[in-house]
C-alpha positions, 0 to 999 in steps of 0.5 A: 931695782935689780939686785944680784947677790953672790950668784954662782952656777956650774955645769959639771966642772965648768964654773960659768958664773962665779960669785957675781954680785951686782946692783942696778938702780931704778931707771938705769941703762947698763951694759954687760960685756966680755969675751965669748964664754964669759958667762953673759948669757948664762947670767941673763938665764939665771936672772930670768929663771930659765936656769937656777943658780947653785947659790946666791940671791936675785931680788927684783924690787926687794922680792926674791926671784931665784927658784921661780919659773920664767913665766912667774919672773915675767909676771913680777915685772922682768922681761927679756928680748933674745939674741935670736927672735922666736916669732910666729912668722905668719902673725903681724907685729900688731897681732903678736903684741895683742897675744903677748898683752893677754897671755892668759888667753893663749893655749887651750883658753885661746881656742875657745875665744876669738883672736885677737882679744879686744883687751890686747888692742890698746897695749898693741897700739901703744907698743907699735907707737913706742917702737915706731913700727906703724909702717909695718904693724900689719905686715906678716913678720916673715916679710919684715927685715931682720931689724924689724923682727928684732923690734917685734921681739922687744915689743913682745917683751914690752907688752907685759909692762915690765919694770926691768928689760933685758936685751941680749945682743939687740943689734946682732946680725944688723947692718950699720943703719939698722944697728943705729936705729935700734940704738936710738929706739932703745935710748928713746924707750929708756928715756920715755918709759923709766925702764931699768934696761940691762943689755949685752952687746959686742959693739963697743961703739954702741956700749960706750956711747949708750950705757951709763955703766958697764960691767965686764965679765971674764971667765964668769967673774966680774973683771971691772965695773964702772963708768964707760970711760973708766972701764975703757981705760982699765988695763985689765979690761984692755988686756982681756977684752978690748985690745985694739979697740982701746988703742984706736979710741985713745 
């Protein structure tokens, strides 16, 4: 579904991504891990079109994405939820989803018509149900917990009915209860929708309990990739990143 071929990106003399090639099959659930500064978020930025690669190709279902602006990448079927959610705080989750479901009605066009548009109602209802947000669907976002705000950000990404969903540290800043609620939500989404899901995560308990495969980046290059149990026991990965975690779990 998603293919990355020999992607490289430098900022000045800093080689942030170095000749990275990865394939993610339709319906897969994959994790990207690595130390701070490894290039994980830059890789997501390249995939989504907010940063252009210096060289290489990015293909979604066989069609090239590199060079397209983010809005066109999203229309091709690739959506992203961010580490820090950027939301309209006075909107409710349901209103946010209505807006995201019909983005062509935003901006100047939206000023000339009512909001929320009726054509967004059904998708908003579907996403509320998918994320189990019924209890807070009509509560302003500014009144929601951090975990629920992150859910709303994921819901906005889902409104476009993507085939590939990128999650940038979905559990960042959460307590244990919210963290595992998010994990179960992501797992349920993946199982029920057939989405191809790729996520960045620093919590290794989550990574090794959820992901089908794990890619480790270090200094912008692929250090290892494989099944969770294989990556967890890789000596190079232990030395570069896992350290004491690997010792505690063996």
